[in-house]
C-alpha positions as a LaTeX table, in Angstrom:
\begin{tabular}{lrrr}
\hline
Residue & $x$ (\AA) & $y$ (\AA) & $z$ (\AA) \\
\hline
Unk1 & 246.30 & 6.08 & 93.85 \\
Unk2 & 247.13 & 3.00 & 95.75 \\
Unk3 & 244.41 & 0.49 & 96.09 \\
Unk4 & 244.80 & $-2.21$ & 98.71 \\
Unk5 & 242.56 & $-5.11$ & 99.52 \\
Unk6 & 242.62 & $-8.18$ & 101.32 \\
Unk7 & 240.48 & $-11.39$ & 101.71 \\
Unk8 & 240.65 & $-14.26$ & 103.92 \\
Unk9 & 238.75 & $-17.65$ & 103.12 \\
Unk10 & 238.54 & $-20.40$ & 105.84 \\
Unk11 & 237.66 & $-23.76$ & 104.85 \\
Unk12 & 238.03 & $-27.61$ & 105.46 \\
Unk13 & 240.77 & $-29.33$ & 103.75 \\
Unk14 & 240.97 & $-32.99$ & 105.28 \\
Unk15 & 241.97 & $-33.48$ & 108.07 \\
Unk16 & 242.71 & $-29.53$ & 108.97 \\
Unk17 & 240.91 & $-26.13$ & 108.87 \\
Unk18 & 242.96 & $-23.80$ & 106.46 \\
Unk19 & 242.93 & $-20.29$ & 105.92 \\
Unk20 & 243.98 & $-18.62$ & 102.52 \\
Unk21 & 244.95 & $-14.87$ & 102.77 \\
Unk22 & 244.78 & $-13.01$ & 99.63 \\
Unk23 & 246.30 & $-9.41$ & 99.41 \\
Unk24 & 245.90 & $-7.34$ & 96.18 \\
Unk25 & 248.11 & $-4.30$ & 96.07 \\
Unk26 & 248.12 & $-2.29$ & 92.87 \\
Unk27 & 246.76 & $-5.04$ & 90.62 \\
Unk28 & 249.46 & $-7.59$ & 91.82 \\
Unk29 & 248.17 & $-10.67$ & 93.70 \\
Unk30 & 250.07 & $-12.33$ & 96.74 \\
Unk31 & 248.68 & $-15.21$ & 98.66 \\
Unk32 & 249.50 & $-16.95$ & 102.16 \\
Unk33 & 248.25 & $-20.25$ & 103.33 \\
Unk34 & 247.82 & $-21.02$ & 107.02 \\
Unk35 & 246.80 & $-24.16$ & 108.77 \\
Unk36 & 244.11 & $-23.59$ & 111.85 \\
Unk37 & 243.95 & $-27.25$ & 112.93 \\
Unk38 & 240.60 & $-27.22$ & 114.66 \\
Unk39 & 237.67 & $-25.32$ & 113.37 \\
Unk40 & 238.45 & $-21.68$ & 114.33 \\
Unk41 & 235.84 & $-19.52$ & 115.75 \\
Unk42 & 235.22 & $-16.16$ & 114.55 \\
Unk43 & 236.94 & $-14.30$ & 117.31 \\
Unk44 & 239.88 & $-16.46$ & 117.17 \\
Unk45 & 240.43 & $-15.87$ & 113.58 \\
Unk46 & 240.30 & $-11.98$ & 114.43 \\
Unk47 & 242.71 & $-12.77$ & 117.15 \\
Unk48 & 245.14 & $-14.50$ & 114.66 \\
Unk49 & 244.85 & $-11.75$ & 112.15 \\
Unk50 & 245.62 & $-9.05$ & 114.64 \\
Unk51 & 248.66 & $-10.77$ & 116.03 \\
Unk52 & 250.17 & $-12.50$ & 113.28 \\
Unk53 & 249.41 & $-10.63$ & 110.10 \\
Unk54 & 252.63 & $-8.78$ & 109.88 \\
Unk55 & 254.33 & $-12.23$ & 110.37 \\
Unk56 & 252.94 & $-13.81$ & 107.34 \\
Unk57 & 254.91 & $-15.00$ & 104.38 \\
Unk58 & 253.07 & $-13.88$ & 101.40 \\
Unk59 & 254.04 & $-15.46$ & 97.71 \\
Unk60 & 255.63 & $-13.20$ & 95.22 \\
Unk61 & 253.34 & $-10.98$ & 93.52 \\
Unk62 & 251.70 & $-11.81$ & 90.27 \\
Unk63 & 249.74 & $-9.79$ & 87.80 \\
Unk64 & 245.92 & $-10.26$ & 88.50 \\
Unk65 & 242.76 & $-8.67$ & 86.89 \\
Unk66 & 240.64 & $-7.34$ & 89.65 \\
Unk67 & 237.21 & $-7.42$ & 88.98 \\
Unk68 & 235.04 & $-4.85$ & 90.65 \\
Unk69 & 232.22 & $-6.79$ & 92.53 \\
Unk70 & 228.66 & $-5.23$ & 92.42 \\
Unk71 & 227.69 & $-3.79$ & 95.87 \\
Unk72 & 225.24 & $-5.96$ & 97.72 \\
Unk73 & 222.77 & $-4.62$ & 99.97 \\
Unk74 & 223.88 & $-5.54$ & 103.47 \\
Unk75 & 220.45 & $-7.10$ & 104.47 \\
Unk76 & 220.38 & $-9.13$ & 101.29 \\
Unk77 & 223.86 & $-10.26$ & 101.94 \\
Unk78 & 222.99 & $-11.16$ & 105.56 \\
Unk79 & 219.85 & $-13.51$ & 104.26 \\
Unk80 & 222.18 & $-15.28$ & 101.73 \\
Unk81 & 224.72 & $-15.80$ & 104.50 \\
Unk82 & 221.90 & $-17.14$ & 106.67 \\
Unk83 & 220.69 & $-19.61$ & 103.93 \\
Unk84 & 224.11 & $-21.03$ & 103.31 \\
Unk85 & 224.52 & $-21.69$ & 107.13 \\
Unk86 & 221.01 & $-22.99$ & 107.33 \\
Unk87 & 221.90 & $-25.83$ & 104.65 \\
Unk88 & 225.15 & $-26.62$ & 106.13 \\
Unk89 & 223.49 & $-28.45$ & 109.37 \\
Unk90 & 225.33 & $-29.87$ & 112.11 \\
Unk91 & 228.98 & $-29.21$ & 112.76 \\
Unk92 & 231.55 & $-32.06$ & 113.20 \\
Unk93 & 231.07 & $-35.80$ & 111.98 \\
Unk94 & 230.68 & $-36.88$ & 115.49 \\
Unk95 & 227.83 & $-34.63$ & 116.10 \\
Unk96 & 226.15 & $-35.99$ & 112.88 \\
Unk97 & 226.46 & $-39.58$ & 114.20 \\
Unk98 & 225.07 & $-38.65$ & 117.51 \\
Unk99 & 222.35 & $-36.97$ & 115.93 \\
Unk100 & 221.69 & $-40.00$ & 113.56 \\
Unk101 & 221.85 & $-42.34$ & 116.61 \\
Unk102 & 219.03 & $-40.28$ & 118.28 \\
Unk103 & 216.92 & $-40.22$ & 115.19 \\
Unk104 & 216.87 & $-44.06$ & 115.11 \\
Unk105 & 216.26 & $-44.27$ & 118.88 \\
Unk106 & 213.24 & $-42.03$ & 118.26 \\
Unk107 & 211.95 & $-43.96$ & 115.52 \\
Unk108 & 212.25 & $-47.28$ & 117.60 \\
Unk109 & 210.49 & $-45.76$ & 120.54 \\
Unk110 & 207.57 & $-44.55$ & 118.24 \\
Unk111 & 207.26 & $-48.01$ & 116.72 \\
Unk112 & 207.46 & $-49.66$ & 119.98 \\
Unk113 & 204.76 & $-47.22$ & 121.49 \\
Unk114 & 202.57 & $-47.87$ & 118.41 \\
Unk115 & 202.60 & $-51.64$ & 118.86 \\
Unk116 & 201.87 & $-51.21$ & 122.78 \\
Unk117 & 199.19 & $-48.73$ & 121.97 \\
Unk118 & 197.71 & $-51.37$ & 119.41 \\
Unk119 & 198.21 & $-54.34$ & 121.79 \\
Unk120 & 196.03 & $-52.41$ & 124.27 \\
Unk121 & 193.19 & $-51.35$ & 121.91 \\
Unk122 & 193.18 & $-55.04$ & 120.76 \\
Unk123 & 193.03 & $-56.37$ & 124.54 \\
Unk124 & 190.19 & $-53.81$ & 125.37 \\
Unk125 & 188.10 & $-54.82$ & 122.15 \\
Unk126 & 188.57 & $-58.74$ & 123.15 \\
Unk127 & 187.59 & $-57.83$ & 126.81 \\
Unk128 & 184.48 & $-55.93$ & 125.56 \\
Unk129 & 183.44 & $-58.66$ & 123.18 \\
Unk130 & 183.94 & $-61.44$ & 125.99 \\
Unk131 & 181.63 & $-59.39$ & 128.46 \\
Unk132 & 179.15 & $-59.06$ & 125.59 \\
Unk133 & 179.12 & $-62.56$ & 125.19 \\
Unk134 & 178.65 & $-63.35$ & 128.80 \\
Unk135 & 175.53 & $-60.95$ & 128.99 \\
Unk136 & 173.85 & $-62.74$ & 126.09 \\
Unk137 & 174.82 & $-66.53$ & 126.80 \\
Unk138 & 171.20 & $-67.64$ & 126.25 \\
Unk139 & 169.34 & $-65.85$ & 128.98 \\
\hline
\end{tabular}
């Protein structure tokens, strides 16, 4: 019985996004590398596969040991994917720089606001003390 499986891994390889197609046919592994450029969306990857898979030039087949993976419950797999995505954070470096700038501005505003509040409290306290002294000036 013929057994064919395929896998695509998309990752960032400075300065482009790259996809590695792996095809395992009768325990023979062949590979193809594709450069995407900008970060591809899921639907863009799917469209690329549908349009260009038959055009891909795979490497010559080599023997491979296929390890049967244990089936994972779909809900557990979904939770693991969410954890991985959650840890990644913001996408591009420019977005990260903007977020850092925003956080710094937020901290500066907080510090300035705190200083203003303390100055206002101090002024109110001194005004209260002055009124108290005027009332009890010796009368």
